[in-house]
Each structure stands twice: as C-alpha cells, then as structure tokens.
VEXSEGU-540905 format. One record per residue: residue in three letters; x, y, z of N, C-alpha, C, CB in turn. Coordinates in steps of 0.02 Angstrom, whole numbers, plus 50000, padded with zeros to 5 digits. Glycine has a CB too. Example, Ala and Ser with C-alpha at 12.3 -4.5 7.8 and 13.67 -1.06 7.14 Angstrom:
VEXSEGU-540905
ala506604971650390506154977550390506604983550390505654977650452/ser506424988850354506844994750357506455000250394507044997050286/
END
This chain:
VEXSEGU-540905
met509494965450691509364959650720509504953550686508774959650737/thr509864949150715510064942850678509584937550693510784940450697/thr509584932750644509154927050642509514921450661508844926150579/pro509174915150678509474909150684509884907250636509064904750692/leu509704908150565510074907350508510634910950505509724908550455/asp510704917550526511264921550529511694918650574511124928250546/asp511524916450634511984913850690512334907250665511544912350759/leu511884903150632512204896250602512784898850552511564891050555/met512614903750510513134904550461513804908050499512834909350397/glu513644911750549514234914850584514654909350617514004920150639/ile514384904250636514714898050666515094894650611514184892850699/ala514744894050548515044890050497515724894350469514454888450435/ser515584901250467516174905550445516784904350494515964913550445/gln516614904250559517174902950607517524896450599516924903150675/ala517074891550582517334884250574517844884950516516704878450556/leu517664888550460518054889150399518694893250418517634892650341/ala518674897850462519274902150478519694897950523519074909250512/asp519424893150561519814888450600520074882550563519414886150655/met519904881950500520124876550458519784869650476520874876050463/asp519194869950506518824864650527518374863550462518424866050596/tyr518564860750409518214860850348517594856250345518684859050294/ala517644850250381517084845850391516524848650431517304839950422/arg516694852750485516124856550519515914861250479516284859750582/cys516214865450449515974870950403515544867950350516584874850369/glu515694862250325515314860150269514624857450296515714854750228/ser514664853750351514024851350383513574857250401514184847050447/leu513884862350430513414867950450513144871650387513804873250498/cys513564871950330513294874850274512734871450242513774875650229/val512774865150245512324861150215511634861850252512594854050216/glu511694862650316511114863550355510794870350340511284862850428/ala511234874950336510974881950317510704882650252511474886850323/leu510964878950205510724879550133509984876850134511224875150078/gly509874871650174509204868850171508724873050209509184861750197/gln508974876850259508484881750298508384887550248508794884650374/ala508874889850217508744895750170508304894050114509384898550142/ser508334888150094507854885450032507154885050059508084877650002/glu507054882650122506484881950153506094888550159506614878950214/gln506514893450172506244900050195506234904550130506724903450257/asn506454902050078506484905750014506854912350024505764907049985/asp507414911550062507874917050072508444916050025508114917550145/trp508384918649968508884917349912509524921649921508554918949841/val509494926349963510084930949979510574925850019509864938150027/ile510254923850076510674919350120510894913150082510274917150186/tyr510474909750044510614904150005511304905649962509974902449960/gln511354911349931511884912949893512544913949943511694919349851/arg512414916949995512974918450044513254911650071512704923150108/val512794906250084513014900250108513484896850058512434896050124/leu513374897349995513744893749946514474895149941513454895049885/leu514634901349962515434902949967515784899150012515594909849987/pro515654899150074516044894450122515914887550109515884895650196/leu515324885250081515204878250065515724876550011514454876850040/gln515754880349959516194878649906516944878149929516114883749851/glu517084883349972517794883049996517924876750033517964888950041/ala517514875250087517584869150127517684863050087517004868250171/arg517264862250032517324857049993517934856849953516794856649956/arg518134862149935518764862849887519324860649936518894871149853/gln519384862950000519934860850040519934852750060519914865350104/arg519264850650063519204842950073519394839150015518504840950090/arg519274841449956519504838749888520234838449891519284843249826/gln520564844149898521304844949896521694840349944521494852249911/ala521354840350010521684835350059521644828150027521304835550135/ala521094826350004521014819949976521444818449926520404819049955/leu521574823049876522004822149817522724821349839521934828149767/asp522914824649894523554824349922523764817549955523584829549970/gly523214813349966523384807249992523424801449948522974805950039/pro523474795649972523504789549921522894788149879523624783149958/val522994785049821522474784749772522434777349753522614789549710/leu521764774649761521684767449740521164767849679521404762449805/leu521414766049625521004766049560520914758549540521394770349499/gly520284756249561520014749549541520094745449607520434746049475/thr519644741549623519554737149681519464730449662519004739149722/ile520074726149673520044719049651519964714549722520764717049606/asn519974717849775519924712849838519244712549851520314715249907/pro519114707249905518414706949931518214713549970518344700649979/gln517564715049967517324721649988517494722750062516554722249977/ser517484717150102517704717650175518424720450180517664710350213/lys518864718150133519534720350139519594728150123519984716050091/ile519224729850063519274736350038519004741050085518954737049976/glu518454739650125518174744050179518684744950238517494740850207/ser518994739150252519444740150308520104744450286519654732950337/gln520294743850222520914747750198520714755950196521164744850116/ile519994757050169519824764050169519744767050238519204764850131/lys519414762850280519334765650349519924766350389518894761850387/gly520534763550365521144763950398521514769650369521524757650392/arg521254774150323521594779050294521284785650317521604778250222/asp521734790750327521534797150353521354801550292522114800450396/gln521564799950229521364804750176521514799250110521864812850177/gly521324802350056521434798849995520844798549944521634792150012/cys520944795249885520454794949828520324787849810520704798649765/val519754785549799519664778249779519104778049724519454773449846/val519294774049677518724772349623518594765149637518964773549539/leu518004764049658517694757049665517554754549597517034756849709/thr517754747849586517544744449526517234737449544518154743749477/trp516944733849503516774727249518517254722749551516584724249463/pro517154719349599516454716949619516094721949666516514709849655/ser516394727649681516044731849723515394734949687516524737049747/thr514974737349725514274739549697514164746849716513654734949727/pro513684750349680513494757649698513274757449777512844760649647/ser512894751949800512734752149871513394752149913512284746049890/asp513874748049897514484748249939514804755649940515034742849910/leu514764758749883515064766249886514594770349926515154769849812/leu513954770149928513544774149966513594773350040512904773149946/ser513784766050061513844765150128514544767950151513744757950144/leu515024767550111515674769650129515584777750131516254766750075/ser515334780550079515184787550084514934790250151514704788850036/gly514394786850171514114788550241514624788050294513534783950261/trp514994782450294515534782150348516024787050346515894776050347/val516274789350284516804794950275516504801250298517044795850199/arg515924802450284515654809350308515574809250382514944811050276/glu515294803850404515164803150478515764804450517514914796150497/asn516294801450495517014801950525517454807150501517374795850514/lys517144812250459517534817650440518214816450413517594821650491/arg518254811650364518834810150335518824813750260518924802250334/pro519384817050243519424819350173519534813650119519994824350168/ile519114809550109519184803550066518624804450016519134796450108/glu518904804049950518384805749888518294798549864518704811349821/leu517704796849844517444790549816517084791749748516944787349867/leu517254787849694516914787049635516754779649626517294789849579/phe516304778049581516154771549559516174770649482515504769849584/ala516604765549464516634763649391516234756949382517414762749365/asp515774757449336515324752049327515684746649276514594755049298/asn516254743549295516594739049263517104735249294516814741849217/thr517444730949269517974727149299518664731749287518014719349265/pro519164730749335519654734549326520094732949264519994734449385/glu519994727349227520454725449170520224728949107520464717449157/thr519574731749108519304734549044519714741049014518554736649058/ala519704741948952520114747648924519754754148928520304746448852/thr519104753648942518724759648952518304758949016518284761148890/trp518304763749061517974764049128517404768449121518454766649185/lys516884766149145516214769649151516134772349217515644765049137/ile516274778949229516154782049290515384783549296516584788349296/thr515094781149352514404781649358514174784549423514134775249349/ser513654789449416513404792749478513064787649525512904798349460/thr513094787949587512814784049637512304787949678513364781349681/ser512184794449663511644798349694511484803449642511844801549765/gly510884806549652510694812049606510484808749538511324817349595/pro510554812849484510334809449418510724804249397510314813749363/val510444799549364510824792849339511184795349275510274785949319/leu511864795449289512314797749234512964792949230512534805449246/ser513254793349172513914789249165514304792849120513824781749139/ile514974791949121515444794649075515944789949061515754800649097/asp516204789048997516744784448981517404787948978516634781048916/leu517874784949009518574787249008519104781948992518734790249075/pro519694783248960520094777548954520384775049020520634778948906/ala520464768949030520654766449093521344770049114520714758449089/pro521404769449182522094772249204522624767649180522144773049284/lys523304770349189523854765949174523824759549220524524769849183/gln524034754249182523994748049211524324747049279524254743549165/asp524914750449286525244749549345524964754149409525964750949330/trp524464757149389524134761349445523574757349472523864768449419/ile523264752549431522614748849448522724743849508522354744749382/gly522204744249551522204739049599522624740049664522424733249567/arg523024745549661523464746649723523474753349748524164744849709/trp523664755049809523634761549832524334764849809523494761649911/val524224770049775524824773749754524874780549782524854774249681/asp525514782049800525614788849834525794793849771526264788549896/pro525464798749758525454802949701526134807049714524764807649696/ser526304808549769526914812749777527624809049756526944814849854/ser527514802549749528104798949727528184798549654528084792249753/leu527714802049613527714801649540527764808349515527104798049511/thr527994808749452527904814749416527284815149376528454815749374/pro527014820949370526324821649335526354818649266526104829249329/pro525704816149240525104815649280525154809649324524494815249236/thr524774809849375524744804649424524054801549434524994807449487/pro524014795949469523354793749481522854799049510523404788149527/ala523144804449550522704809549572522414813449518523034813949617/his522874814849470522554818449407522004814549371523114819849353/trp522124807849366521584803949334520914804349368521784796949331/phe520994803749438520314803849486520014810549473520464803049574/met520424816449474520154822849464519854823649399520624827749474/gln520124821049344519814821449278519154818249284520224818249223/ala519094812549312518484808049311517974811649346518594800949343/ser518134814549406517734818549448517364824449411518164821149503/glu517824828249382517654834249343517134832049284518344837749312/ala517334827249246516964824949190516294822749212517324819549154/leu516184819849265515514817849293515094823749311515594813449355/gly515424828049347515044834549356514844838549299515404838949394/asp515334839049252515214842249190514564838749149515914841749148/ala514514832649153514064829149119513354830149160514324821549111/ala513414830749226512714832349262512524839549245512764831549347/leu512984843849237512774850849222512434851149150513414855849227/ala512804847449100512564847649027511854844649026513064843448977/ala511684840249074511024836849060510434841149087511014829649093/ile510554847049118510074850849150509714854749090510414855649206/glu509014854249099508614857549038508214863749060508084852249004/pro507944864349124507534869649135507804876149128507284869049194/ala507444881449119507574888049107508034891249164506904891649100/pro508524894449153509004896849206508704901549264509584900749171/asp508134903949243507844909049297507224905249330507574916949260/ser507244899149334506674895649371506894891449433506314890849321/leu506414890149480506544886749535506694879349510505974887449584/asp506404876849457506574869949435507314869749415506114867649376/tyr507524875049389508264874549372508714874949426508464879549327/leu508574878449479508914877849543508974871349573508604881749590/arg508354867449574508274861149601508684856149561507544859349603/ala508674856849491509014852749453509764853449466508834853749385/leu510054859549472510724860549497510924857149562510824867449504/glu510394856949609510484854649671510584846949664509914856749716/ala510224843949623510244836549612510864834949574509624834049572/ala511094839449529511744838049493512294838249542511874843049436/leu512234842949587512824843349638512934837849684512744849049680/ser512314834449697512394828449734512754822349696511714826449755/cys512844822949630513294818549594513914818849608513274819149532/val514184824949617514874826849620514884833649666515174828149542/asp514934832449736514724838449779515264843549787514514836349847/asp515844842449750516374847449760516534850449689517044843949794/his516114850049640516154852449582516024860549576515724848549545/glu516604863749559516664871149565516044874849533517344873649530/ile516044872949463515534876849423514864875449446515564875349349/leu514684869349462513984868249487513844873349548513894860349512/his514294874549591514164879349649514064886249624514754879249701/gln514484887649581514414895249543513764895349512514994896849481/arg513524890449469512894890649442512314891049489512844885349402/leu512334887049545511844887449589511784894949626511954881649636/ala512354897349638512324904049662512024908849617512954906149679/ser512114908749549511894912549500511114911249493512294911049438/ala510874905049495510174902749498509844906449555510114895049507/ala510094905549615509754909349675509754916649666510104907749743/lys510274919649639510224926949628509644928749578510914929649601/ala509584924449525509074926249476508374925249504509164922049412/ile508254920249548507614919849577507454924749621507534914149607/his507954927149664507824932649707507634938949669508404933949750/lys507964940049613507824946249573507064945849542508404946949511/val506864940149524506174939549491505594939649545506134932549448/thr505824938249607505294937249660505214943749700505474931149710/gln505634948649690505674954849719505064959849700506344957749700/
END
C-alpha cells in the first residue's frame, strides 16, 4: 500500500523523467521535509537522489548561460538584467547586499529560472573576493578576483576557451560548499550531524558531496534506530 509520500515521490520522479527539473526539485524539497518530520530515513535517502540530479541539471543549465561577475550598476538595473535572462550565473558585489541576493533568489526560484547567484562581500575592483553565504551558516572564503575583462559585464562562456567565467563561478560555489562541509562538527551518526548538513546545503544547494553526505547520515540514523 502506497503512502502520500510515496505518491509525491512518484510525481517527482516523473517530473525528472520529463526533464521538468524545477518541478522535480520543488516536489523533492517538499518530500524531504515530510520524510524528516515522519522520521522516515529510508524515504529521506530516496528523495535525495532525484533532488541532487534536478539541482545538477539546473546548475549545468545556469553554467551554460551568460555569466556576470561583479555588479557595478544600480541594483534596480541589475535586477532588471537578471530578470530578463532565461539562464546564467551572477556574483553580486557591492553596492549590492545579501538582502538583494536573497530577494533575487526568491524571484528566480518562483519563476523557475536556472540562474545561480553568489554574493561577494567586496567591491569588484579588489584583488581578492570574499564569497560569503547568505543563508545557512555564516561562512566566507577568499578567492583571487576574476580576470579584469570578465568583471562587471555579461560574458558568454561559449565564446571563450577554458577557463571561462563559468569555471570561476563554479570554483567559487564549490569552495563555499566545501567550507560549509568542513565546518560541521557533530558526530556522523547523530541527528545533529544531519541537521548541520541540511544547514550547510542551504549555503550551496547544488553541492554534490553535501547531498551524498546527507544520504549517508540518513542511512546511519536509520541503522541505529532500528
């Protein structure tokens, strides 16, 4: 006999098969919350597979689009530029704020656009950029600034030979996710560890290893509670 959670996952799996990645991700997030509330760690593990794949596809679509590293225009103009894009990657810098990024992130998800956003807590002209989390744990990592001719303008990565601005964005995103993972202290077989992983994943929600560690944590909890 199937449960409402089973039915929800069936719909999510079909959305993934139909390549409706935004719908699949939304349904998986809903199912993940329900599985956690019900302490159903088997379903929790199952949900993470299509969720990770949907987010991987979203990230790849974003990386295939134009990239904006550093924002030098007024926020209203930046918002209109981003909202006019179907896909892409953006690193907001001063004078944009973390609140601006959170607002744009909400719009992006609501409108199901494969657009990835990061925040650098610096001006575009600095030699080192501080990529900073805007949700989850408070974290930051320092990276050498992008190439000068990439900064402050939309660049089509397909017009360049590697490495491209998309590679720089991906490196920054991965490094922030790695930092979130490295900051976790609770024991791996505890519920606290799983919650810490969930919080870390909210920093960079398409980080592959964080999804995998979360699945392993759910498996460990299921094992010790049987």
